[in-house]
C-alpha positions in Angstrom: 112.8 95.5 48.6 111.8 94.0 52.0 112.1 96.3 55.0 115.0 95.5 57.4 113.7 93.8 60.5 115.7 93.8 63.8 116.6 90.4 65.2 114.4 91.0 68.2 111.5 92.0 66.0 112.1 89.0 63.8 112.0 86.8 66.8 108.7 88.4 67.8 107.4 87.6 64.4 108.4 83.9 64.8 106.5 83.7 68.0 103.7 85.6 66.3 103.3 83.1 63.4 103.5 80.1 65.7 100.8 77.5 64.9 97.5 77.8 66.8 96.1 75.0 68.9 94.3 72.4 66.8 90.5 72.5 67.3 90.4 68.9 68.6 92.8 69.8 71.4 90.8 72.8 72.6 88.4 72.7 75.6 84.7 72.2 74.7 83.8 75.9 75.1 86.6 77.0 72.7 85.6 74.4 70.2 82.0 75.8 70.3 83.3 79.2 69.2 86.2 78.0 66.9 86.5 79.9 63.6 86.8 78.3 60.2 90.1 78.2 58.5 89.0 81.5 56.9 88.5 83.1 60.3 84.7 83.1 60.1 82.3 82.4 62.8 78.5 81.9 62.3 75.6 80.1 63.9 74.4 78.8 60.5 76.0 75.4 60.8 75.1 74.8 64.5 72.8 72.0 65.2 70.7 74.3 67.3 70.4 77.0 64.7 66.9 76.1 63.3 65.5 76.2 66.9 67.3 79.5 67.7 66.1 81.1 64.4 62.5 80.4 65.5 62.8 82.0 68.9 60.4 84.9 69.5 61.6 88.1 71.4 62.4 87.2 75.0 62.4 83.4 74.4 65.4 81.2 75.2 66.6 77.6 75.7 69.6 76.0 77.2 72.1 73.4 76.0 74.5 71.0 77.8 77.5 71.2 75.4 80.1 69.6 77.8 77.6 66.7 78.4 78.0 66.7 82.2 74.2 66.6 82.8 73.7 70.3 83.5 73.1 73.3 81.2 76.2 75.4 80.3 74.9 77.3 77.3 72.0 79.7 76.9 70.5 80.7 73.5 68.2 83.7 73.7 66.6 86.3 71.5 66.9 89.8 73.0 66.3 93.2 71.4 66.0 91.4 68.1 69.5 89.8 68.4 70.4 86.2 68.8 72.8 85.6 71.7 74.7 82.5 72.6 75.9 82.7 76.2 78.5 80.1 77.2 79.5 79.4 80.8 83.2 78.6 80.2 83.6 77.1 83.6 80.6 74.8 83.0 79.7 75.0 86.7 78.7 78.6 87.5 75.5 79.3 89.3 74.4 81.4 86.3 75.3 80.7 82.7 75.1 84.4 82.0 77.8 85.4 84.5 80.5 88.1 84.1 83.4 86.1 85.5 84.0 83.2 83.2 81.7 83.4 80.2 81.4 84.3 76.5 78.5 86.2 74.9 78.4 85.5 71.1 76.1 87.9 69.3 74.4 87.8 65.9 72.9 91.3 65.5 69.4 91.2 64.2 69.6 87.4 64.3 71.1 86.9 60.9 73.2 83.9 62.0 76.4 85.7 61.2 78.5 86.5 64.3 79.1 90.3 64.9 80.4 90.5 68.4 81.9 88.2 71.1 82.4 89.5 74.7 84.4 87.2 76.9 85.1 87.4 80.6 88.2 85.4 81.8 88.7 84.4 85.4 92.4 83.6 85.6 92.7 82.7 89.3 89.3 81.1 89.9 88.0 83.7 92.5 84.8 84.3 90.6 85.9 87.7 89.2 87.0 88.5 85.7 90.6 89.4 85.4 90.5 90.0 81.7 87.8 91.0 79.2 87.7 90.6 75.4 85.4 92.5 73.1 85.8 90.9 69.6 84.4 92.5 66.5 83.4 90.6 63.4 82.3 91.7 59.9 80.0 89.3 58.0 81.2 86.7 60.4 84.9 87.4 59.9 87.1 88.4 62.8 88.5 91.9 62.4 89.7 93.3 65.7 89.2 93.2 69.5 89.5 95.3 72.6 91.2 93.6 75.5 91.4 94.5 79.2 93.6 93.4 82.0 92.6 94.2 85.6 95.2 94.3 88.4 92.9 95.4 91.2 90.9 92.1 91.3 87.7 94.1 90.9 86.1 92.0 88.1 83.0 92.9 86.1 82.5 94.7 82.8 85.0 97.2 81.5 83.5 98.5 78.3 80.3 100.3 78.4 78.1 98.9 75.5 74.9 99.8 73.8 73.5 97.1 71.6 76.8 95.3 71.7 78.8 98.2 70.5 81.0 100.7 72.4 78.6 103.2 73.9 81.1 106.1 73.8 83.6 107.8 76.0 81.1 109.4 78.4 79.2 106.2 79.1 79.0 105.7 82.9 79.5 102.0 82.5 83.0 102.4 81.2 85.5 101.4 83.9 88.7 102.8 82.6 90.4 103.5 85.9 92.3 102.0 88.8 95.2 99.7 88.0 94.4 98.2 84.7 94.8 98.6 80.9 92.9 98.2 77.8 94.3 97.7 74.3 93.3 97.0 70.7 94.7 94.3 68.5 93.9 93.7 64.9 93.4 90.2 63.6 95.8 89.3 60.8 94.2 86.5 58.7 97.4 85.7 56.9 99.3 84.8 60.1 96.1 83.9 62.1 97.5 86.1 64.8 96.8 89.4 66.7 98.9 92.5 65.9 98.9 95.8 67.8 96.9 98.7 66.3 95.5 102.1 67.4 95.3 102.5 71.2 97.7 99.8 72.4 97.7 100.2 75.3 95.6 102.6 77.3 97.1 102.0 80.7 96.1 103.3 84.1 97.9 103.5 87.5 96.2 104.1 90.9 98.9 104.5 93.5 96.8 104.9 96.6 94.1 102.4 95.5 91.2 104.8 95.8 89.6 103.4 92.7 90.7 106.4 90.5 93.7 106.7 88.3 96.7 109.0 89.0 98.6 108.4 85.7 97.3 107.4 82.3 99.2 106.3 79.2 98.0 106.0 75.6 100.2 104.5 72.9 99.3 104.8 69.2 100.3 101.7 67.2 100.3 102.4 63.5 102.5 101.8 60.4 106.0 103.2 60.8 105.5 105.4 57.8 102.1 106.8 58.9 103.3 110.1 60.4 104.1 111.3 56.9 101.7 109.1 54.9 98.4 110.0 53.3 96.6 109.5 56.7 98.8 111.0 59.4 96.1 110.3 62.0 96.1 106.6 61.1 95.9 105.3 64.6 92.6 107.0 65.1 90.9 106.0 61.9 88.5 103.1 62.5 88.4 102.0 58.9 91.8 100.3 59.4 90.4 98.3 62.3 87.7 96.9 60.0 90.0 96.3 57.1 90.4 92.6 55.9 94.2 92.8 56.1 96.5 94.0 58.9 99.9 95.8 59.0 102.6 93.2 59.8 104.2 93.6 63.2 107.6 94.3 61.7 106.2 97.4 60.0 104.3 98.6 63.0 105.5 101.4 65.2 104.8 103.2 68.4 104.0 106.5 66.7 102.5 108.6 69.4 102.6 108.5 73.2 100.1 110.5 75.4 101.0 110.5 79.1 99.0 112.4 81.7 99.2 113.0 85.5 96.7 113.9 88.2 98.4 115.8 91.0 95.3 117.0 92.9 95.4 116.8 96.7 94.0 113.7 98.4 91.3 112.7 98.9 90.1 113.4 95.4 86.5 114.4 95.3 85.5 114.0 91.6 83.2 111.1 90.6 84.8 107.9 89.5 83.4 108.3 86.0 84.6 112.0 85.7 88.4 111.8 86.4 90.6 114.8 86.2 94.2 115.0 84.9 96.1 118.3 85.4 98.7 118.0 82.7 99.9 115.7 80.0 102.7 115.1 77.4 102.0 114.4 73.8 104.9 112.9 71.9 105.4 112.0 68.2 108.0 109.6 67.1 108.6 106.5 64.9 109.7 103.9 67.4 109.4 100.2 66.2 106.7 98.4 68.2 109.3 96.1 69.8 109.3 95.8 73.6 110.4 93.1 76.0 107.7 90.7 77.1 105.2 92.3 74.7 103.7 89.0 73.6 101.3 87.6 76.2 99.7 84.2 75.9 96.7 83.2 78.0 95.7 79.5 77.6 92.2 80.4 78.8 91.8 82.7 75.8 90.0 81.6 72.7 92.5 81.4 69.7 94.4 83.3 68.9 95.6 83.1 72.4 98.6 85.4 72.1 98.2 89.2 72.2 100.8 91.9 71.7 100.9 95.0 74.0 103.4 96.9 76.1 103.4 95.3 79.6 101.5 97.3 82.2 104.4 97.3 84.6 106.7 98.8 81.9 104.3 101.5 80.6 105.4 104.5 82.6 109.1 103.9 81.8 108.2 103.6 78.1 106.5 107.0 78.3 109.3 108.7 80.2 112.0 107.5 77.9 110.2 107.5 74.6 112.4 108.9 71.8 110.1 111.8 70.7 110.7 113.7 67.5 108.5 116.5 68.9 106.7 117.0 72.2 103.6 118.9 73.2 102.7 119.8 76.8 99.1 120.6 77.9 97.9 121.9 81.3 94.2 122.2 82.2 94.5 125.6 83.9 90.7 126.0 84.6 90.4 122.5 86.2 87.3 121.8 84.0 88.2 118.8 81.8 86.9 115.5 83.0 88.0 112.7 80.7 89.4 109.3 81.5 91.8 109.5 78.5 94.0 112.3 80.1 94.9 115.6 78.5 94.9 115.8 74.7 96.8 117.9 72.2 94.9 120.1 69.9 94.5 120.3 66.1 95.8 123.9 66.0 99.0 125.9 65.6 101.3 122.8 65.7 100.0 119.6 64.1 101.2 116.3 65.8 100.4 113.2 63.8 98.6 110.1 65.3 97.4 112.2 68.2 93.7 111.9 67.8 90.9 114.0 69.2 89.0 115.5 70.9 90.4 119.0 71.3 89.9 121.5 74.1 90.8 125.1 73.2 89.9 127.4 76.1 91.9 127.8 79.3 94.3 125.1 78.2 98.0 126.0 78.3 99.9 124.5 75.4 103.7 124.3 75.0 105.5 122.8 72.0 109.0 121.6 71.3 110.2 120.6 67.8 113.5 119.2 69.1 114.1 115.5 69.5 114.1 114.4 73.2 114.4 111.0 74.8 113.5 112.1 78.3 110.6 114.1 79.7 111.8 117.2 81.5 109.9 119.9 83.4 111.1 123.1 85.1 109.5 125.5 87.5 109.7 129.3 86.7 109.4 131.9 89.4 108.3 134.4 86.8 104.9 132.9 86.4 105.0 130.3 89.2 104.3 127.5 86.8 105.8 124.2 85.6 106.9 124.3 82.0 108.2 121.8 79.4 111.9 122.2 79.1 112.9 122.8 75.5 109.6 124.3 74.5 110.2 126.9 71.8 106.7 128.4 72.1 103.4 128.2 74.1 100.0 129.7 74.2 96.9 130.0 76.4 93.5 131.4 75.4 91.5 132.5 78.4 87.8 132.9 78.0 84.4 131.1 77.8 84.6 130.7 81.6 82.7 133.7 83.0 81.2 134.6 79.7 80.9 133.4 76.1 83.9 135.3 74.7 87.7 135.2 74.5 89.1 137.6 77.1 92.9 137.2 77.0 95.5 135.3 75.1 99.0 134.6 76.3 101.9 133.7 74.0 105.2 132.4 75.2 108.6 132.1 73.4 112.1 130.9 74.0 114.0 133.7 72.3 117.6 132.4 72.8 117.1 128.7 72.5 118.3 127.8 76.1 115.2 125.7 76.8 113.4 128.3 78.9 110.5 130.5 77.9 111.5 134.1 78.4 109.3 136.3 76.2 105.6 136.8 77.0 102.9 138.5 74.9 99.4 139.3 76.1 96.5 140.1 73.8 93.2 141.5 75.0 90.1 140.1 73.5 90.2 140.1 69.7 92.8 142.9 69.6 95.5 141.7 67.1 98.1 143.9 68.7 99.6 142.8 72.0 98.8 144.9 75.0 101.8 143.7 76.9 105.2 142.3 75.7 107.7 141.3 78.3 111.2 139.8 78.0 112.8 138.5 81.1 116.6 138.1 81.3 116.3 135.4 84.0 113.4 133.0 84.1 114.5 131.9 87.6 114.0 128.3 86.7 114.8 125.1 88.5 114.4 121.5 87.3 111.4 119.6 88.6 111.3 116.0 89.7 108.8 114.3 87.4 107.1 112.1 90.0 103.6 112.3 91.2 104.6 112.3 94.8 106.9 115.3 94.4 104.5 117.3 92.2 101.5 116.6 94.3 103.1 118.0 97.4 105.0 120.9 95.7 102.0 122.0 93.7 99.4 121.9 96.3 101.4 122.8 99.4 103.7 125.4 98.0 102.9 126.7 94.5 99.1 127.2 94.7 98.8 128.7 98.2 101.6 131.1 97.5 100.3 132.2 94.1 96.8 132.7 95.5 98.0 134.8 98.4 100.3 136.9 96.2 97.4 137.4 93.7 95.1 138.6 96.4 97.5 141.1 97.8 98.5 142.6 94.5 94.9 142.7 93.3 93.9 144.6 96.4 96.4 147.3 95.6 95.6 147.4 91.9 91.9 147.8 92.7 92.7 151.0 94.6 93.8 152.4 91.2 91.6 150.9 88.6 88.4 148.8 88.3 87.3 146.2 85.7 84.0 144.5 85.6 85.6 141.5 83.7 88.3 141.2 86.3 85.7 141.3 89.1 83.8 138.5 87.3 86.9 136.3 87.4 87.4 137.2 91.1 83.9 136.1 91.8 84.4 132.8 89.9 87.6 132.2 92.0 85.4 132.6 95.1 83.0 129.9 93.9 85.3 127.0 93.3 86.6 124.4 95.7 89.6 123.7 93.5 92.7 125.7 94.4 94.0 125.3 90.8 90.9 126.9 89.3 90.9 129.6 92.0 94.5 130.5 91.2 93.9 130.6 87.5 90.8 132.9 87.9 92.8 135.2 90.1 95.7 135.1 87.6 93.3 136.4 84.9 91.8 139.0 87.2 95.3 140.2 88.2 96.3 140.6 84.6 93.2 142.6 83.7 93.6 144.8 86.8 97.3 145.3 86.0 96.6 146.4 82.4 94.0 148.9 83.7 96.4 150.2 86.4 99.3 150.5 84.1 97.4 152.4 81.6 96.0 154.7 84.3 99.5 155.5 85.5 100.8 156.1 81.9 97.8 158.4 81.2 98.1 160.3 84.4 101.7 160.9 83.9 101.3 162.0 80.3 98.6 164.5 81.3 101.1 166.7 83.2 102.6 170.0 82.1 106.0 168.6 81.0 104.8 166.5 78.1 102.3 169.0 76.9 103.8 172.5 77.2 107.0 174.3 76.4 109.4 175.3 79.1 108.5 178.5 81.0 110.9 181.3 80.1 110.4 182.9 83.5 110.4 179.8 85.7 112.2 177.1 83.7 114.7 176.5 86.6 112.1 176.4 89.3 112.3 173.1 91.3 108.7 173.3 92.3 106.3 171.7 89.8 103.9 174.1 88.1 101.5 175.5 87.2 103.4 178.5 86.2 102.8 181.1 83.5 104.2 180.2 80.1 104.8 176.4 80.5 106.5 173.7 82.6 109.2 174.0 85.2 112.3 171.9 86.0 110.2 170.5 88.8 107.6 169.4 86.3 110.3 167.6 84.4 111.7 165.9 87.5 108.3 164.8 88.6 107.4 163.4 85.2 110.6 161.4 84.9 110.6 160.2 88.5 107.1 158.8 88.0 107.9 157.4 84.5 110.8 155.5 85.9 108.7 154.2 88.8 106.0 153.1 86.3 108.6 151.2 84.3 109.9 149.6 87.5 106.4 148.6 88.3 105.8 147.1 84.9 109.2 145.3 85.0 108.6 143.9 88.4 105.2 142.6 87.4 106.5 141.1 84.2 109.2 139.2 86.2 106.8 137.9 88.8 108.2 140.0 91.6 104.7 140.7 92.9 105.8 142.0 96.3 107.8 144.7 94.6 105.1 145.4 92.2 102.6 145.9 95.0 105.0 148.3 96.8 105.4 150.3 93.6 101.6 150.5 93.0 101.1 151.8 96.5 103.9 154.4 96.0 102.5 155.5 92.6 99.0 155.8 94.0 100.2 158.0 96.8 102.0 160.4 94.5 
């Protein structure tokens, strides 16, 4: 039984299967790189192949393929490869330019084409507006990376090593600014491009400082892949190299990753080490069917039509994506520098088609298993943080920051299903028993406007300065009662960093460690008195003055014990609810008693 295809999707398929331009009608430079009917491209049938095959390393020759009397094509042997460089304009100062040119590569000079990198100058200003990075196997076209630049910066986008992607940390990658990259798989049956894997990776730079403030990643994969034999289908490269492609009508937007940078301006990190504070990770099974997703460029070598979510619509797609489950990540230590944004993790809650890598330490994770069609955050006064509305649980493992061990773990739960986290557990080191369990009756939550402008101002001008100051004041009082070498190390780390976010986080950890020490000190001190350890004095049981007296404790000992016990519980309760001014006052009172 054939799958049901919506009318809009069917229409897209009609466009998709439209006949390609006939080779004879193509410009000369497209005819030079035209594939056979079987989608194969080689140098073996070229008239210049015998001459090219005989080239020694470093040798080259030129051709005049458009027959205008000047060279427009360069054939060279470099690093053992044979490369055909075509100046698509036919009139550039250099054939091997990066504005309007194609680099056709036969690795090891076999004559079979393995790669083709194309720079497309749409507006004739001498800068590339689009880039293609086509991949062939035995000369057969398999897939391609594409880029679209909206900053008019031009130049290479994909960092390459021997004509292959050089990896995510390569400094030549230019995944930033206002632009997007995306992958399309070649379908030999329809002779067309179809979306696959990261389609798109889109970036937005609102203040045009050359960095990106928001990044979106969409995982295009078969609609059944979330529950199929390979539930991380979108990140498995074997499907990119496969001879066949998944039809567009059976392809879905299966995962959306959407991250924000809300650091204060001007940002100081290097261009090739961008930072994103937080991100959403959403799993769903939305058909890959969006308005204006087909884009035809007549300057593109056939197939000339690609499929991707338009850049201008990307943020709206992320905000309104019909997610079946949602993950939320926050880089608390301000120490992850990746152009891809914040990732989910292959732990605790598995989210299909998410992909790696994973970051475990000092990353706050929150997870909602409930369907949601809109991203919602709230701010809680309890911990002075933004949270995912609807999250049923969360966790954060603190450690490997001032040492090589796990120091604390925080677990969060929504006990009554109202969408707000209200139960907190704290574990010390590898201790399997929580050292603190707190349940708050009122998270003192307010909804948050999910725009970068609001969050950037609210977070940096209100949340962080207030949290840092309250931490410092409470820590000062706690240190009058108890000491901790580990807490002191986090304080020292807070003093080293220029990032308020990292400073606040380190002080948060130090405060928690000092609190646990002070709380236990007060409990132990109170338990050491006469009342818990002796029998009532027969002679002085009604004496209002605390002991010591002969024979046991007095009424005064009992009153003192329970007054202090109640104050300790008030201190613990105030701390758990984020009322740090009150907690500081109670610490000072308890210390004076």
